[in-house]
N, C-alpha and C positions, 0 to 999 in steps of 0.2 A: 476536599478538592470535589471541582465540577466534573460533569460526565462526560463533557468532551475530554478534559485532561486526564481522565483515567482510561477513556479509550486509546487516545494516544499511547500511552504508557505500556498499557497491554498489548496494544499493536507493535510498538516498538521492543518488546520483548521477544515477539513471534517472530519479526525480522531479524533480529539477533541471534535466535535459537536457530535458525533456519540458515544462516551464514555460517553458525559455530558447527551445526551438524555437518554440513555440504565439507567444509572445510577439513573435518575431521577425515572423511574418506578421501579426499583430493590430495592431504597431503601425506596420505600413507600408501598413494599410489606404486610407489617405488618399494616399498615393502612389498607389497602383492606381485610385483614382477619379479622380483627374488624369489618370495617364497615358493612361489608356481612356474618360475625357472623360463619365464616367458623373452622373448625375442620383440623388437619393436614391432614388428607386424602383428605378432601375439598378441600383443599389448593393444593394438590399434583396434584389432577384433574384439576385443572384449571392452573398450572403450566404446563402441560402435553398439552397446548394448545399450548403453545410457540414453543418448537420442533417440535411440528409435521407441525406446520404453517411454519417455516424454511426448514423442511425436502422437502415440496411442494414446496418453493421458490427455492431451488438448482437446479434443472432443468432447470427452466427458466431463473436463473439466467447466468447459463453456455450457455444458447441459446443466451440470451441479450449480453452476453461482447463477445461473437464470432460472431455475427450479426452485432453488432454497436460499435464503438468506447466506452470504458467502461463511461466516464463523463456523456452520454446520462440516460443510466440506474440511474446511480447514481443520479442526481439531480431527475429526477422524482421519484425513489423511497423513496428518502430524504423527498420529500415534502409531498408526502403522511404519510410516517413517523409521521412528526411533527404532523398531521392532525390527524392521531392515538391514539396520545397520549393525546390530547385534548378529544377525544369520550373515553378513558378509564376514566378520570377525571370524566366526566359528566355522567359515567354510574351509573345507577337508579338501574336496574335488571340485574338479572344475562346473561341475553341473551346477552343484548347491551354490557356486560363487556365481555364476551364470543368474541364477534365480534369484540371489540376492542382490544383485547390480541393478536387476531389472526392474525388483519392487520399491527400491531406493527411489530409482529414477522416475518411475510412476509417479510416486506418491510424492516426492519431491513437486515434482511440475501441477498436480493438484491442490499443493499448499503455496506455491507463489502464484498461481493466478488469483487466488484467494483472497491472497495476504495484498497482494496489490490494489485489488477490487476495493476492501476495505481503505486502504490508504487514499484512493482517489474521492472516495465518499466523506472521509475525512477532511480530505484538501478542500473540497466545496463549502463545507461550513468554517473555512478559516482564508481571512485575505491573505496572511504571508505564505508564501511556498514553505512546504514540510515534506515533499517528497523526496527531494535530494537528501534529506537527513535520515528517511527512513533506510534508502538505500545506501545509506552511509553505514546504519548500525547494522545491517546485514553485513558489509564488508568487516566492521567491528569486530563481528560476531567470528567471519572469518579469520579475520586477525588472531583472535582470541582461540580461535580452534587450530591453526597451524602453529601458534606458540606454546600451548599444551601441547600437539603432536610431537614438536621438537624436543618439549622437556621428558615427554614420554619415550622418543628413541634415544636420547641421550643415558636417559635412568633404566634405558633395556628392558621396559617396561612390554609383554607381549601385545601386541595387535588386537587380541581375541579379549585381554582385558581392557586396554584401552578402549575398546569400542563399547564394551558392556559399562563400562563408567561413565562414557559420556549420554548414553541413551537412557541410563536410568534418571540421571541428572535433569536430561530438557525433558524428558515425558514429565516429570513432576512439576518444573518449571511451568512447561505448556499448559498442563491443566491448571493450574492454580491460577493462572491468566484469563483464560477462556472465557468465564461468566461478566468479565468485562469489555472484552472486544463489543462490536457494534452490532446489534441485534438484527436490526430492518434496516436493511440495504438492497433490497431485489427490486430491481429495476421491472417496470411495466411494459417499456417499449425497448426496442431495439435489440431484442434478446433472440432472433430466428437468424441466421447464417444466409445470405440473400446469394444464388449462385447467379453466374452472368458476368458483365464483362467486371474485372477489378477496379475498385474503388481507387482513385490516383491516391487519394488523401494517406489510405489505409496501405496500399503498396508503397508509396516512397517510406513510409514509417518501417514499415515492414523488412525493406530492404536494408534500411539502416541499422535496425536490430538484426539482423541476418550477419551482417560485417563487424559489427559490435561484437556477437556472443561470437564468431569465427576467432576474432582475435581474443576475448575473456577468457572463453572455454577451454581454446588452446593452452594459453597460459595458466590455468587451474590445472590442467591434467599433465602438462608437461616441462612446468617452469623446473620442479625438484628434478625429472630426471635429468634436464639439460644440467642442472648444477652436479648434480653427481655424476655424471660420465661426460660431458662437455669439459666442464671447469675442473672436476677431478676432486670435491668436497664429501667430505663422509658425513657431514650434517647437511643432508640434501634439504632437508626443510627449510633452510634459508633464502632458498631462491624464491619458493611459494610465500615464505613469513613476508619477503621483503614487499612484494609486489602487492599483496593483500594491504600491507600496512598503508604503502603511499595510496591506492585506491579509496581506501575507507578515509583516509586523511583528508583527499580531496572530495569526496563525496557530500562530506560537512559541510562544504566552502562551496559547492555548485551551485546551491538555491543563490547565495550571492552572486557569485561571479554572471551567472546568468541574466539577473538583474542588472548588474552593472554595465557589460557587454553586448546583451543579447543572446539568444540562442545561436542564429545563422553563426555568428564569430566562434561562438563556445566549440561548434561542432570543427569547425575548420581549424580553432587551436589543440583540442584535442588529436586530430587526427597528426598534426604537424609534431607534438610531442611522442606519439607513440611510434612513429616513422625514425624521430632523432635516438629514441630510446632503446629502439630494437634493434638498429645500425649498430650500435656503439655497443649492444652485447653479442653481437654477431661477428663483427670485425676483429673486436677484441675479448676473445673467449677468456678472461681471466678474472680471479674473484672480484677485485672493486670495480672494474669496467662494467661486468655484467651484473652487479648489485647495483650498480647507479642506470644502468639501462631499462633493469626491471622496476626500478623505481619510477622510472620515467612513464614506461609504459602503463603502468598503474595509474597514474597522474592523468594521462591520456584519454584512457578509456572510462574513468569514472563517471563522470557526466552522463554517457550515449545513452544508459538504460535509463535513472531518472527522468531526462528531458524527455524522452521519448513515449514513455509511459504516461508520462504526464499530457502530451500532445494527443495522446489517443485516447484520453479521457474527453478531448474537446470535439471529437467525433459527432458529427449530426446525422450519420447514419445508422451507429450501433450504440448499444449500451455501454459504459464503463468496462463491463465484466467480458462482453462480448468482442468488444476493440483489442481488450488485452489479451485475448484468446487468441484472436485473429493474428495479431504480430508477433505472439509467441512462437505461432507455427512457424515464422520465418528465423526466428530464434533457435526452435529447435534444428531447423535444416541447417544453420551454422553451425550449431554444436553436432550435427549428424555427420557433417563434411570436413569440419576443421579437426578436431582432434585425431582421429582414424586416418585422416590426409598426412596429417605431421607424420605419422608413425610410417606409412607408406613411403613415404618421401625423404624419409631418416633412411630407412632401409636400403633406398637406392643410393642417395647421396651425402649420408650424412644428418645427422639429428641439427648441427648447427645451421648449416645451410637451408634444412627444411626449414628455418624460423624466418625466410624472408617472406613465408604465406603470410605473416602477420604484419607485415609493413605494407603490402598489397593490400590486406584487410583493411587497416587504417586508414590507407589515403583514398579509398572510394567511399568515406564518409563526406569528403569533400564537395563532389560532384551531385551526391543525391541528397544532399543536405539544401545544395543550392535550388536545386529542383522544387523540394519540396516546399521552400518557404516561397518559390516564386508563385507556385499553385495556390499557396495559402494567403497569398497578397491578391490574386484577381478576385 
């Protein structure tokens, strides 16, 4: 096997594992809500811990990938991430839970910046687009995590045991794959954040990531709760599972789609599908309409992150690692505002109508993408 192929396989494993670990946490949020007897607003407060911790991790991750080759912070953050998942599982009081969630989010952010920096470096060595497939593997890992969680819930496995099994498996596979990652990808230029007037190229990409993250992150955190409390299904992980399944499937075809119709049309198509899917889930809050609606939302948001991160790698002002770090700040802002805001709105008007927020987020991708590609063509 040649060097580039082994690098792609090892990097694929990390994308897969990061999605798997994140879905393990996200699909068990309803269990945490029940165990700690949270209402929607209290759960919203807990979910607020994740984006705040991720936001703290962003400047650190940007510094790490500019200071070292990205595989070093990737391994270190990934190992702590696995341990923090165990900590969440063992949490018996609120303070311990908050610390575990904060550490999990902090390390997830550093790992994601590092793994995406690796993917852009590898993409530059190949003519064929491959970034969409990497994000597809993240979603596939998320799908596997949601499926395993569903089986665990059905089998009555305690959350603490579930998280412990996942952490051990993920840690062993991650350490085994580390030596095959790209060893030298440190950029010599564009590693410093320039304070001043925002670069429009980065600004528009950041805003698209913001609204994509608001929608995608909200679905991660609230789809299971929606399925349990609005639809009334006991196997609450089905809502999260169907969303992840269709997002994963779509991401494997996103590179082909953008090659065929172009990125501008892909953004518009995605926004339209998100709107239709979420409208269906809100207006008809029953088993099959919600399943179909969540499936469409997964299809619609699938290409947003791969396309936007790929475009970030073409920045003339910043290195790939720094560009991704800056754009991810907008994504974290979306995560910061979205899930907690859903909880607060749901506390006032009900969870069903709070999901209108995701329709508005999807629609915002249309004008922003048009502004970006107009700028790009100038």
